[in-house]
C-alpha positions as CSV (number, residue, x, y, z in Angstrom):
1,M,36.0,71.5,10.8
2,D,34.1,73.4,8.1
3,T,30.6,72.3,7.0
4,E,31.7,70.6,3.7
5,E,34.3,68.6,5.6
6,L,31.6,67.4,8.1
7,I,29.2,66.4,5.3
8,R,32.0,64.5,3.6
9,K,32.9,62.5,6.8
10,C,29.2,61.8,7.5
11,K,28.7,60.3,4.0
12,A,31.6,57.9,4.7
13,I,29.8,56.4,7.7
14,T,28.1,53.1,7.0
15,I,26.2,50.9,9.4
16,R,26.9,47.2,9.4
17,E,24.1,44.7,10.1
18,E,25.7,43.8,13.4
19,D,25.9,47.5,14.4
20,R,22.2,48.1,13.8
21,P,20.0,48.4,16.9
22,Q,18.6,44.9,17.9
23,M,15.3,44.4,19.6
24,S,14.6,41.2,21.4
25,V,11.1,40.5,22.6
26,E,10.4,37.8,25.1
27,V,6.9,36.4,25.5
28,N,5.5,33.6,27.5
29,T,4.4,31.7,24.4
30,K,2.5,29.0,26.3
31,A,0.4,31.6,28.1
32,K,-0.1,33.5,24.9
33,R,-1.1,30.4,23.0
34,R,-3.7,29.5,25.6
35,E,-5.0,33.1,25.7
36,V,-5.2,33.8,22.0
37,L,-5.9,30.4,20.5
38,A,-8.4,29.2,23.0
39,G,-11.6,28.3,21.3
40,C,-10.1,28.5,17.8
41,L,-10.0,26.1,14.9
42,V,-8.2,26.7,11.6
43,G,-9.7,25.3,8.4
44,N,-8.6,24.9,4.8
45,V,-11.3,24.8,2.1
46,L,-9.9,22.5,-0.6
47,L,-11.2,24.5,-3.5
48,S,-9.1,25.6,-6.5
49,R,-10.7,29.0,-6.7
50,S,-10.8,31.7,-4.1
51,V,-13.5,31.3,-1.4
52,N,-15.6,34.3,-0.3
53,K,-15.6,34.7,3.4
54,E,-19.2,35.9,3.7
55,G,-20.4,33.0,1.5
56,L,-18.6,30.5,3.7
57,K,-19.9,32.1,6.8
58,S,-23.5,31.9,5.6
59,V,-23.2,28.2,4.6
60,L,-21.5,27.2,7.9
61,Q,-24.0,29.1,10.0
62,Q,-26.8,27.0,8.6
63,A,-24.8,23.7,8.8
64,W,-23.3,24.2,12.3
65,R,-26.2,25.8,14.0
66,T,-24.1,26.9,16.9
67,F,-25.6,28.5,20.0
68,K,-23.2,31.4,19.9
69,E,-21.8,33.3,16.9
70,V,-18.6,32.0,15.4
71,K,-16.2,34.7,14.2
72,I,-14.5,33.8,10.9
73,E,-11.3,35.5,9.6
74,S,-9.6,34.9,6.3
75,L,-5.9,34.0,6.6
76,G,-5.3,33.8,2.8
77,S,-5.1,30.9,0.4
78,N,-8.6,29.6,1.4
79,I,-7.4,29.2,5.0
80,F,-9.8,30.5,7.6
81,M,-9.7,30.9,11.4
82,F,-12.9,30.1,13.3
83,K,-13.2,31.7,16.8
84,F,-15.8,30.0,19.0
85,V,-17.3,31.8,22.0
86,A,-18.7,28.6,23.5
87,E,-16.4,25.6,23.9
88,A,-19.5,23.3,23.5
89,D,-20.0,24.7,20.0
90,K,-16.4,24.1,19.1
91,R,-16.6,20.5,20.4
92,R,-19.8,19.8,18.5
93,V,-18.4,21.1,15.3
94,T,-15.2,19.1,15.7
95,M,-17.0,15.9,16.4
96,G,-19.7,16.5,13.8
97,G,-17.4,16.7,10.8
98,P,-16.2,16.3,8.2
99,W,-17.8,19.4,6.8
100,H,-18.0,20.6,3.2
101,F,-18.4,23.8,1.2
102,D,-19.4,23.9,-2.4
103,K,-19.0,20.1,-2.6
104,V,-15.4,20.1,-1.4
105,L,-13.9,19.2,2.0
106,I,-13.1,21.7,4.7
107,V,-10.1,20.4,6.7
108,L,-10.5,21.6,10.2
109,T,-7.8,21.3,12.8
110,E,-6.6,22.7,16.1
111,L,-3.9,25.4,15.7
112,R,-0.4,24.0,16.5
113,G,2.4,25.8,18.2
114,I,1.9,29.5,18.4
115,G,-0.2,29.5,15.3
116,E,2.2,30.0,12.4
117,I,0.0,29.2,9.3
118,S,3.0,27.8,7.3
119,K,3.4,25.1,10.0
120,Q,-0.2,24.0,10.2
121,S,-1.0,20.6,8.7
122,F,-4.2,20.1,6.6
123,T,-3.5,16.5,5.7
124,Y,-5.5,14.5,8.3
125,V,-9.3,14.5,8.7
126,P,-11.5,12.4,11.1
127,F,-14.2,10.3,9.4
128,W,-16.8,7.9,10.6
129,V,-15.8,4.8,8.7
130,Q,-18.3,1.9,8.3
131,I,-16.9,-1.6,8.1
132,R,-19.2,-4.4,7.0
133,N,-19.2,-8.1,7.3
134,V,-17.5,-8.2,10.6
135,P,-18.1,-11.6,12.3
136,I,-20.3,-11.4,15.4
137,A,-17.6,-12.9,17.5
138,C,-15.3,-9.9,16.5
139,M,-17.9,-7.2,17.2
140,E,-16.3,-6.0,20.4
141,K,-14.7,-2.7,21.2
142,D,-11.0,-3.8,21.5
143,F,-11.0,-5.8,18.3
144,L,-12.8,-3.0,16.4
145,H,-10.3,-0.5,17.7
146,E,-7.4,-2.7,16.5
147,L,-9.3,-3.1,13.1
148,G,-9.7,0.6,12.7
149,G,-6.0,1.1,13.4
150,K,-5.3,-0.6,10.1
151,I,-6.9,2.4,8.4
152,G,-5.7,5.3,10.5
153,E,-5.7,6.7,14.1
154,V,-8.8,5.6,15.9
155,E,-10.6,8.2,17.9
156,E,-13.8,6.4,18.9
157,V,-15.6,3.1,18.4
158,E,-19.4,3.5,18.3
159,T,-21.3,1.5,20.9
160,D,-24.8,1.4,22.2
161,E,-25.9,2.6,25.7
162,N,-24.7,-0.8,27.1
163,G,-21.2,-0.5,25.5
164,D,-22.0,-3.2,23.0
165,C,-20.9,-3.0,19.3
166,I,-23.1,-5.7,17.7
167,E,-24.8,-4.0,14.8
168,E,-25.3,-4.6,11.1
169,L,-22.0,-2.8,10.6
170,A,-19.2,-1.3,12.7
171,R,-18.8,2.4,12.9
172,I,-15.4,3.7,13.9
173,R,-14.2,7.4,13.9
174,I,-10.8,7.3,12.4
175,T,-8.4,10.2,11.5
176,I,-7.3,9.5,7.9
177,N,-4.5,10.9,5.7
178,I,-6.5,12.4,2.9
179,T,-3.6,12.3,0.5
180,Q,-3.7,8.5,0.6
181,P,-6.5,6.3,-0.8
182,L,-8.8,4.7,1.8
183,K,-8.4,1.0,2.3
184,K,-11.6,-0.3,0.7
185,I,-11.4,-3.9,2.0
186,L,-9.8,-5.4,5.1
187,F,-9.3,-9.1,5.4
188,L,-9.7,-11.2,8.5
189,K,-7.3,-14.1,8.3
190,Q,-8.5,-17.4,9.7
191,E,-6.3,-20.4,10.3
192,C,-7.0,-23.2,7.8
193,E,-10.0,-21.2,6.4
194,T,-10.8,-18.6,3.8
195,D,-10.0,-15.0,4.7
196,I,-13.1,-13.0,5.4
197,P,-13.4,-9.7,3.4
198,M,-14.7,-6.7,5.4
199,P,-15.5,-3.8,3.0
200,S,-15.0,-0.3,4.5
201,G,-16.3,3.1,3.4
202,V,-17.2,6.6,4.7
């Protein structure tokens, strides 16, 4: 076979997709998730303009006052990953929110799955909700937990050192869907009596 004939035959060769070399990589995703995502939070700054990473870091360092440095990485579209060295710092930041930057909310959440950004949800935020005008007879933990459940998912009901809830107002930490308006007034229905309005707010 001469050289020109060889070149002609080679040009006629095509590679179908199914003929291309395939590479399959298997990883222990659960182990990788624990290893890589441990100590991480991901946050979305709900600002219409682009957020400067260094500016955000400066503001949050002052607000969070963590014992160890927190590493911040931009993931695009005002989404950032926060890597905590100390678990205590991460827990304090999580429980101390919600946090703000430039007067807008930062939605912080644990990374889900193996950390695909497109699959992270930035819809729910925990708030300390105050509910007023709760009758004294109803100022007990189980009732307040049920009451808070009318607003969102209850994480905690504030009590004193004795476990009592009797205060001027009830404080309940509730995870709320921020795309929906907050229920401003709850009503306690009474048999044969007027319903009792209980205003709520954050």
